[in-house]
DRENPA-3360 file (N, C-alpha, C; in nm, 2 decimals, always signed):
BEGIN
1 = XXXXXXXX = -0.84/-0.64/-1.24/-0.72/-0.68/-1.16/-0.80/-0.65/-1.03 ~ -0.82/-0.69/-0.91/-0.84/-0.65/-0.79/-0.72/-0.61/-0.71 ~ -0.72/-0.50/-0.61/-0.67/-0.44/-0.54/-0.66/-0.42/-0.40 ~ -0.65/-0.56/-0.29/-0.72/-0.58/-0.20/-0.66/-0.53/-0.11 ~ -0.74/-0.46/+0.05/-0.64/-0.35/+0.11/-0.71/-0.40/+0.23 ~ -0.58/-0.44/+0.37/-0.63/-0.46/+0.47/-0.61/-0.35/+0.57 ~ -0.73/-0.27/+0.62/-0.73/-0.17/+0.66/-0.61/-0.18/+0.81 ~ -0.52/-0.07/+0.82/-0.50/-0.04/+1.00/-0.52/-0.05/+1.08;
9 = XXXXXXXX = -0.50/-0.13/+1.14/-0.60/-0.17/+1.30/-0.69/-0.20/+1.29 ~ -0.73/-0.28/+1.26/-0.86/-0.37/+1.24/-0.82/-0.47/+1.14 ~ -0.95/-0.53/+1.15/-0.99/-0.69/+0.99/-1.07/-0.65/+0.93 ~ -1.04/-0.52/+0.88/-1.13/-0.49/+0.75/-1.03/-0.48/+0.64 ~ -1.14/-0.48/+0.51/-1.05/-0.47/+0.42/-1.19/-0.38/+0.28 ~ -1.08/-0.35/+0.17/-1.15/-0.28/+0.07/-1.10/-0.29/-0.03 ~ -1.16/-0.31/-0.17/-1.10/-0.35/-0.29/-1.11/-0.18/-0.33 ~ -0.97/-0.13/-0.41/-0.97/+0.00/-0.50/-0.98/-0.06/-0.63;
17 = XXXXXXXX = -1.01/+0.03/-0.70/-1.01/-0.03/-0.82/-0.86/-0.01/-0.93 ~ -0.82/-0.08/-1.04/-0.75/-0.11/-1.05/-0.68/+0.01/-1.14 ~ -0.80/+0.12/-1.19/-0.74/+0.27/-1.24/-0.67/+0.36/-1.13 ~ -0.68/+0.30/-1.01/-0.61/+0.36/-0.90/-0.43/+0.33/-0.90 ~ -0.38/+0.21/-0.94/-0.26/+0.16/-0.97/-0.16/+0.24/-1.03 ~ -0.09/+0.31/-0.99/+0.05/+0.39/-1.01/+0.18/+0.29/-1.02 ~ +0.23/+0.29/-1.14/+0.36/+0.25/-1.14/+0.48/+0.24/-1.21 ~ +0.43/+0.34/-1.28/+0.49/+0.38/-1.39/+0.60/+0.57/-1.32;
25 = XXXXXXXX = +0.60/+0.58/-1.16/+0.69/+0.69/-1.14/+0.62/+0.83/-1.15 ~ +0.47/+0.81/-1.18/+0.43/+1.00/-1.30/+0.41/+1.09/-1.19 ~ +0.42/+1.23/-1.22/+0.41/+1.31/-1.09/+0.22/+1.27/-1.06 ~ +0.18/+1.27/-0.99/+0.02/+1.32/-0.88/-0.03/+1.41/-0.89 ~ -0.12/+1.44/-1.03/-0.17/+1.55/-1.03/-0.31/+1.55/-0.97 ~ -0.31/+1.65/-0.85/-0.46/+1.63/-0.77/-0.57/+1.70/-0.80 ~ -0.66/+1.64/-0.85/-0.79/+1.67/-0.92/-0.83/+1.83/-0.90 ~ -0.89/+1.89/-0.97/-0.96/+2.02/-0.90/-1.05/+1.99/-0.76;
33 = XXXXXXXX = -1.05/+2.08/-0.71/-1.18/+2.05/-0.60/-1.11/+1.98/-0.49 ~ -1.02/+1.95/-0.46/-0.93/+1.83/-0.34/-0.83/+1.95/-0.31 ~ -0.84/+2.01/-0.15/-0.76/+2.07/-0.10/-0.62/+1.93/+0.01 ~ -0.68/+1.81/+0.00/-0.58/+1.74/+0.10/-0.56/+1.61/+0.02 ~ -0.41/+1.58/+0.06/-0.41/+1.39/+0.05/-0.36/+1.37/+0.16 ~ -0.43/+1.26/+0.18/-0.40/+1.19/+0.30/-0.24/+1.01/+0.25 ~ -0.19/+1.00/+0.34/-0.19/+0.88/+0.30/-0.12/+0.75/+0.38 ~ -0.07/+0.63/+0.30/-0.09/+0.52/+0.44/+0.03/+0.46/+0.36;
41 = XXXXXXXX = +0.11/+0.42/+0.44/+0.26/+0.28/+0.38/+0.18/+0.17/+0.39 ~ +0.26/+0.06/+0.33/+0.19/-0.04/+0.24/+0.27/-0.15/+0.27 ~ +0.31/-0.26/+0.29/+0.34/-0.40/+0.24/+0.23/-0.48/+0.09 ~ +0.30/-0.53/+0.02/+0.19/-0.56/-0.05/+0.28/-0.71/-0.11 ~ +0.19/-0.77/-0.20/+0.20/-0.92/-0.27/+0.14/-0.92/-0.39 ~ +0.21/-1.00/-0.49/+0.15/-1.01/-0.59/+0.11/-1.17/-0.61 ~ -0.06/-1.19/-0.63/-0.14/-1.31/-0.61/-0.05/-1.44/-0.68 ~ +0.00/-1.51/-0.71/+0.01/-1.61/-0.85/-0.09/-1.73/-0.89;
49 = XXXXXXXX = -0.19/-1.76/-0.77/-0.28/-1.84/-0.76/-0.41/-1.84/-0.74 ~ -0.50/-1.85/-0.81/-0.67/-1.84/-0.78/-0.67/-1.92/-0.64 ~ -0.78/-1.80/-0.55/-0.78/-1.90/-0.42/-0.87/-1.80/-0.39 ~ -0.99/-1.89/-0.31/-1.07/-1.87/-0.23/-1.10/-1.90/-0.06 ~ -1.12/-1.81/+0.03/-1.08/-1.89/+0.15/-0.97/-1.92/+0.18 ~ -0.81/-1.86/+0.16/-0.68/-1.94/+0.17/-0.62/-1.95/+0.31 ~ -0.65/-2.10/+0.37/-0.59/-2.10/+0.47/-0.42/-2.09/+0.50 ~ -0.44/-2.02/+0.63/-0.27/-1.99/+0.69/-0.18/-2.09/+0.65;
57 = XXXXXXXX = -0.21/-2.24/+0.68/-0.12/-2.31/+0.61/-0.07/-2.30/+0.49 ~ -0.16/-2.30/+0.40/-0.11/-2.29/+0.27/-0.10/-2.17/+0.20 ~ -0.08/-2.10/+0.27/-0.09/-1.93/+0.19/+0.03/-1.85/+0.08 ~ +0.14/-1.94/+0.14/+0.22/-1.90/+0.10/+0.27/-1.94/-0.08 ~ +0.19/-2.02/-0.04/+0.12/-2.11/-0.24/+0.05/-2.01/-0.34 ~ +0.01/-1.90/-0.25/-0.08/-1.81/-0.36/-0.02/-1.68/-0.44 ~ +0.15/-1.64/-0.36/+0.17/-1.53/-0.39/+0.29/-1.55/-0.43 ~ +0.36/-1.48/-0.51/+0.56/-1.53/-0.55/+0.59/-1.40/-0.56;
65 = XXXXXXXX = +0.62/-1.25/-0.50/+0.59/-1.14/-0.50/+0.58/-1.06/-0.42 ~ +0.67/-0.97/-0.33/+0.64/-0.86/-0.26/+0.70/-0.76/-0.30 ~ +0.63/-0.62/-0.20/+0.71/-0.49/-0.21/+0.65/-0.39/-0.10 ~ +0.70/-0.29/-0.12/+0.64/-0.17/+0.03/+0.59/-0.07/-0.14 ~ +0.51/+0.00/-0.06/+0.47/+0.15/-0.12/+0.35/+0.21/-0.07 ~ +0.28/+0.30/-0.13/+0.17/+0.39/-0.06/+0.03/+0.36/-0.14 ~ -0.02/+0.41/-0.07/-0.16/+0.44/-0.09/-0.21/+0.63/-0.09 ~ -0.28/+0.66/-0.12/-0.33/+0.79/-0.10/-0.47/+0.81/-0.15;
73 = XXXXXXXX = -0.50/+0.83/-0.04/-0.66/+0.91/+0.04/-0.71/+1.01/+0.00 ~ -0.82/+1.07/-0.06/-0.87/+1.22/-0.05/-0.88/+1.26/+0.06 ~ -0.82/+1.33/+0.09/-0.83/+1.37/+0.27/-0.98/+1.48/+0.23 ~ -1.01/+1.54/+0.16/-1.13/+1.60/+0.22/-1.25/+1.48/+0.22 ~ -1.27/+1.41/+0.16/-1.37/+1.25/+0.18/-1.39/+1.16/+0.33 ~ -1.24/+1.21/+0.35/-1.23/+1.13/+0.53/-1.32/+1.20/+0.63 ~ -1.40/+1.18/+0.63/-1.51/+1.20/+0.74/-1.55/+1.12/+0.87 ~ -1.45/+1.00/+0.87/-1.52/+0.88/+0.97/-1.66/+0.88/+0.91;
81 = XXXXXXXX = -1.74/+0.87/+0.80/-1.82/+0.75/+0.82/-1.85/+0.67/+0.75 ~ -1.91/+0.60/+0.73/-1.91/+0.44/+0.69/-1.86/+0.43/+0.55 ~ -1.86/+0.54/+0.48/-1.85/+0.46/+0.34/-1.69/+0.57/+0.31 ~ -1.69/+0.64/+0.40/-1.59/+0.79/+0.32/-1.45/+0.74/+0.29 ~ -1.41/+0.64/+0.35/-1.26/+0.54/+0.33/-1.30/+0.48/+0.14 ~ -1.42/+0.43/+0.16/-1.42/+0.35/+0.00/-1.41/+0.46/-0.07 ~ -1.47/+0.58/-0.05/-1.53/+0.69/-0.17/-1.32/+0.74/-0.17 ~ -1.26/+0.79/-0.02/-1.17/+0.84/-0.05/-1.06/+0.78/-0.13;
89 = XXXXXXXX = -1.08/+0.60/-0.18/-0.96/+0.53/-0.24/-0.97/+0.53/-0.33 ~ -1.14/+0.60/-0.44/-1.12/+0.56/-0.61/-1.07/+0.63/-0.70 ~ -0.94/+0.78/-0.64/-0.94/+0.87/-0.75/-0.82/+0.75/-0.79 ~ -0.81/+0.81/-0.96/-0.71/+0.72/-1.03/-0.53/+0.74/-1.00 ~ -0.47/+0.69/-0.97/-0.36/+0.68/-0.96/-0.28/+0.67/-0.85 ~ -0.38/+0.68/-0.74/-0.38/+0.68/-0.64/-0.25/+0.50/-0.52 ~ -0.26/+0.45/-0.59/-0.20/+0.30/-0.55/-0.06/+0.27/-0.58 ~ +0.00/+0.32/-0.53/+0.15/+0.34/-0.54/+0.24/+0.24/-0.52;
97 = XXXXXXXX = +0.24/+0.13/-0.63/+0.27/+0.01/-0.66/+0.38/-0.01/-0.71 ~ +0.47/+0.00/-0.67/+0.61/+0.03/-0.77/+0.70/-0.14/-0.81 ~ +0.70/-0.18/-0.92/+0.78/-0.24/-0.97/+0.91/-0.23/-1.01 ~ +0.98/-0.30/-1.01/+0.97/-0.47/-0.99/+1.00/-0.51/-0.87 ~ +0.89/-0.65/-0.85/+0.88/-0.68/-0.74/+1.03/-0.77/-0.67 ~ +0.99/-0.78/-0.57/+1.10/-0.90/-0.46/+1.05/-1.05/-0.43 ~ +1.17/-1.12/-0.45/+1.11/-1.24/-0.38/+1.06/-1.27/-0.22 ~ +0.97/-1.30/-0.19/+0.94/-1.29/-0.01/+1.06/-1.35/+0.04;
105 = XXXXXXXX = +1.15/-1.41/+0.02/+1.25/-1.40/+0.15/+1.33/-1.26/+0.17 ~ +1.30/-1.16/+0.10/+1.38/-1.05/+0.13/+1.36/-0.94/+0.24 ~ +1.24/-0.99/+0.25/+1.13/-0.92/+0.37/+1.23/-1.02/+0.50 ~ +1.27/-1.10/+0.47/+1.30/-1.15/+0.64/+1.45/-1.14/+0.65 ~ +1.55/-1.05/+0.56/+1.66/-1.07/+0.55/+1.68/-0.90/+0.64 ~ +1.76/-0.94/+0.74/+1.83/-0.83/+0.86/+1.92/-0.72/+0.75 ~ +1.84/-0.59/+0.79/+1.93/-0.48/+0.76/+1.84/-0.41/+0.61 ~ +1.72/-0.46/+0.57/+1.62/-0.44/+0.45/+1.61/-0.35/+0.50;
113 = XXXXXXXX = +1.60/-0.24/+0.45/+1.47/-0.12/+0.53/+1.38/-0.02/+0.42 ~ +1.27/-0.02/+0.44/+1.14/+0.06/+0.36/+1.19/+0.18/+0.42 ~ +1.23/+0.30/+0.32/+1.17/+0.43/+0.36/+1.11/+0.55/+0.25 ~ +1.06/+0.64/+0.31/+0.99/+0.73/+0.29/+0.98/+0.86/+0.30 ~ +1.05/+0.92/+0.23/+1.07/+1.09/+0.23/+1.01/+1.19/+0.17 ~ +0.97/+1.29/+0.23/+0.91/+1.39/+0.18/+0.96/+1.50/+0.16 ~ +0.97/+1.62/+0.04/+1.07/+1.69/+0.06/+1.18/+1.66/+0.13 ~ +1.26/+1.54/+0.07/+1.36/+1.51/+0.16/+1.42/+1.45/+0.31;
121 = XXXXXXXX = +1.28/+1.47/+0.34/+1.27/+1.46/+0.49/+1.16/+1.31/+0.54 ~ +1.24/+1.24/+0.63/+1.20/+1.10/+0.63/+1.08/+1.12/+0.71 ~ +0.96/+1.04/+0.62/+0.83/+1.02/+0.73/+0.82/+0.92/+0.72 ~ +0.90/+0.78/+0.69/+0.82/+0.69/+0.73/+0.97/+0.59/+0.75 ~ +0.97/+0.49/+0.85/+1.11/+0.40/+0.81/+1.08/+0.27/+0.87 ~ +1.11/+0.09/+0.80/+1.09/+0.03/+0.92/+1.16/-0.07/+0.79 ~ +1.21/-0.14/+0.91/+1.32/-0.31/+0.90/+1.21/-0.39/+0.84 ~ +1.24/-0.46/+0.72/+1.13/-0.57/+0.64/+1.14/-0.67/+0.79;
129 = XXXXXXXX = +1.26/-0.70/+0.83/+1.21/-0.85/+0.89/+1.23/-0.76/+1.06 ~ +1.19/-0.60/+1.10/+1.14/-0.63/+1.21/+0.97/-0.66/+1.28 ~ +1.00/-0.69/+1.36/+0.85/-0.74/+1.43/+0.73/-0.62/+1.50 ~ +0.62/-0.66/+1.49/+0.55/-0.52/+1.52/+0.42/-0.66/+1.61 ~ +0.41/-0.65/+1.75/+0.33/-0.72/+1.84/+0.34/-0.88/+1.80 ~ +0.46/-0.92/+1.77/+0.52/-1.04/+1.74/+0.48/-1.11/+1.62 ~ +0.47/-0.97/+1.52/+0.44/-1.06/+1.35/+0.54/-1.02/+1.29 ~ +0.62/-1.05/+1.19/+0.72/-0.98/+1.10/+0.62/-0.92/+1.01;
137 = XXXXXXXX = +0.65/-0.86/+0.92/+0.62/-0.83/+0.77/+0.54/-0.89/+0.72 ~ +0.65/-1.01/+0.68/+0.60/-1.13/+0.62/+0.45/-1.18/+0.67 ~ +0.45/-1.24/+0.79/+0.34/-1.28/+0.86/+0.18/-1.22/+0.82 ~ +0.23/-1.05/+0.87/+0.09/-0.99/+0.84/+0.11/-0.98/+0.67 ~ +0.14/-0.97/+0.61/+0.10/-0.98/+0.44/+0.08/-1.08/+0.45 ~ +0.07/-1.19/+0.50/+0.01/-1.32/+0.43/-0.17/-1.31/+0.53 ~ -0.13/-1.30/+0.65/-0.26/-1.28/+0.77/-0.35/-1.19/+0.65 ~ -0.29/-1.08/+0.56/-0.40/-1.01/+0.49/-0.44/-1.10/+0.37;
145 = XXXXXXXX = -0.34/-1.18/+0.33/-0.41/-1.23/+0.19/-0.50/-1.33/+0.23 ~ -0.49/-1.44/+0.37/-0.56/-1.56/+0.39/-0.75/-1.46/+0.44 ~ -0.73/-1.31/+0.48/-0.86/-1.24/+0.53/-0.91/-1.21/+0.42 ~ -0.85/-1.11/+0.34/-0.92/-1.06/+0.22/-0.98/-1.20/+0.12 ~ -0.88/-1.29/+0.12/-0.98/-1.43/+0.03/-1.12/-1.49/+0.12 ~ -1.12/-1.43/+0.20/-1.27/-1.50/+0.29/-1.37/-1.38/+0.23 ~ -1.35/-1.33/+0.21/-1.44/-1.19/+0.13/-1.44/-1.18/-0.02 ~ -1.32/-1.21/-0.10/-1.34/-1.20/-0.24/-1.28/-1.30/-0.29;
153 = XXXXXXXX = -1.28/-1.37/-0.40/-1.23/-1.46/-0.52/-1.07/-1.38/-0.50 ~ -0.95/-1.42/-0.47/-0.86/-1.33/-0.55/-0.79/-1.45/-0.66 ~ -0.75/-1.37/-0.73/-0.71/-1.44/-0.88/-0.54/-1.41/-0.92 ~ -0.52/-1.49/-1.01/-0.39/-1.45/-1.08/-0.33/-1.30/-1.11 ~ -0.27/-1.27/-1.04/-0.22/-1.13/-1.08/-0.28/-1.01/-1.01 ~ -0.37/-1.05/-0.92/-0.43/-0.94/-0.81/-0.34/-0.90/-0.70 ~ -0.34/-0.78/-0.67/-0.26/-0.73/-0.54/-0.33/-0.74/-0.40 ~ -0.28/-0.78/-0.31/-0.30/-0.78/-0.19/-0.20/-0.71/-0.04;
161 = XXXXXXXX = -0.27/-0.59/-0.04/-0.16/-0.50/+0.04/-0.22/-0.46/+0.21 ~ -0.15/-0.45/+0.30/-0.21/-0.42/+0.43/-0.13/-0.27/+0.43 ~ -0.18/-0.22/+0.57/-0.12/-0.07/+0.59/-0.04/-0.08/+0.71 ~ +0.05/-0.01/+0.70/+0.17/-0.04/+0.81/+0.16/+0.08/+0.92 ~ +0.06/+0.13/+0.87/+0.05/+0.28/+0.90/-0.13/+0.33/+0.93 ~ -0.16/+0.43/+1.02/-0.29/+0.50/+1.02/-0.27/+0.58/+0.90 ~ -0.39/+0.59/+0.81/-0.40/+0.69/+0.73/-0.35/+0.86/+0.78 ~ -0.35/+0.95/+0.72/-0.26/+1.07/+0.78/-0.25/+1.15/+0.70;
169 = XXXXXXXX = -0.25/+1.28/+0.74/-0.23/+1.42/+0.62/-0.12/+1.40/+0.56 ~ -0.10/+1.41/+0.42/+0.00/+1.41/+0.34/+0.06/+1.52/+0.28 ~ -0.02/+1.64/+0.20/-0.03/+1.72/+0.15/-0.15/+1.82/+0.15 ~ -0.15/+1.93/+0.10/-0.29/+1.99/+0.10/-0.21/+2.08/-0.01 ~ -0.33/+2.17/-0.04/-0.33/+2.24/-0.17/-0.26/+2.42/-0.09 ~ -0.29/+2.44/+0.02/-0.24/+2.58/+0.07/-0.10/+2.60/+0.08 ~ -0.03/+2.41/+0.09/+0.13/+2.39/+0.12/+0.24/+2.38/-0.01 ~ +0.14/+2.37/-0.11/+0.16/+2.39/-0.25/+0.21/+2.24/-0.29;
177 = XXXXXXXX = +0.30/+2.20/-0.41/+0.36/+2.08/-0.45/+0.47/+2.03/-0.33 ~ +0.49/+1.93/-0.34/+0.55/+1.84/-0.24/+0.60/+1.69/-0.34 ~ +0.76/+1.65/-0.34/+0.83/+1.57/-0.39/+0.79/+1.44/-0.27 ~ +0.79/+1.32/-0.36/+0.80/+1.19/-0.25/+0.87/+1.08/-0.32 ~ +0.93/+1.05/-0.24/+1.05/+0.93/-0.30/+1.04/+0.83/-0.18 ~ +1.06/+0.72/-0.25/+1.07/+0.58/-0.16/+1.17/+0.50/-0.20 ~ +1.20/+0.47/-0.08/+1.36/+0.29/-0.10/+1.36/+0.19/-0.01 ~ +1.36/+0.10/-0.11/+1.40/-0.09/-0.07/+1.49/-0.09/-0.05;
185 = XXXXXXXX = +1.56/-0.13/+0.04/+1.74/-0.23/-0.02/+1.79/-0.13/-0.06 ~ +1.84/-0.05/+0.01/+1.88/+0.08/-0.11/+1.87/+0.09/-0.26 ~ +1.78/+0.09/-0.31/+1.70/+0.08/-0.41/+1.58/+0.22/-0.46 ~ +1.58/+0.30/-0.55/+1.47/+0.36/-0.55/+1.36/+0.29/-0.61 ~ +1.25/+0.27/-0.54/+1.10/+0.26/-0.55/+0.99/+0.35/-0.65 ~ +1.02/+0.46/-0.57/+0.93/+0.59/-0.67/+1.00/+0.72/-0.64 ~ +0.96/+0.84/-0.69/+1.05/+0.95/-0.68/+0.97/+1.04/-0.77 ~ +0.86/+1.09/-0.73/+0.78/+1.17/-0.82/+0.71/+1.33/-0.74;
193 = XXXX = +0.63/+1.35/-0.75/+0.57/+1.49/-0.71/+0.42/+1.50/-0.72 ~ +0.38/+1.55/-0.58/+0.22/+1.57/-0.58/+0.24/+1.69/-0.64 ~ +0.13/+1.73/-0.70/+0.11/+1.87/-0.80/-0.06/+1.90/-0.79 ~ -0.07/+2.07/-0.71/-0.16/+2.07/-0.68/-0.18/+2.17/-0.79;
% end
């Protein structure tokens, strides 16, 4: 299974190994020698039909469910070099892709809000029906499916996600453990600790 990610702010993508997938809401134990974790909020879709070079006109036929989540990156590795993003993306249990998933129509419903809190304080919030640069979250997600399918074949069960913001610092070993909680449509998506 692939986890294909469209990177925030450009037309590049990378794939994360399926060992990065965390969907059971377990605490994240930071590996020894790692001093910082960065993060990015995401929207993602589950691919329901195999495809390559998927066109915009037909993209809605290739996914059946959506949700919001988060990606963690090993901050110590993010140095701006060509391969640092890919290397920082490979740690186990760093793709927070919660289940159950939602019908894509939910992303277009006014008032449905995605929110992430760190130690009880909001660090990200967006309405799923809102638009950025004239595009809805669902249309940006469909663009990500089309774009990633140009580079890699998508198979049934794959996940395609796009970052909703630039990867930024989330936690450091010096700060100690932090609690992370995510909510969408007044339902908890995840609630766990990052443990150093």
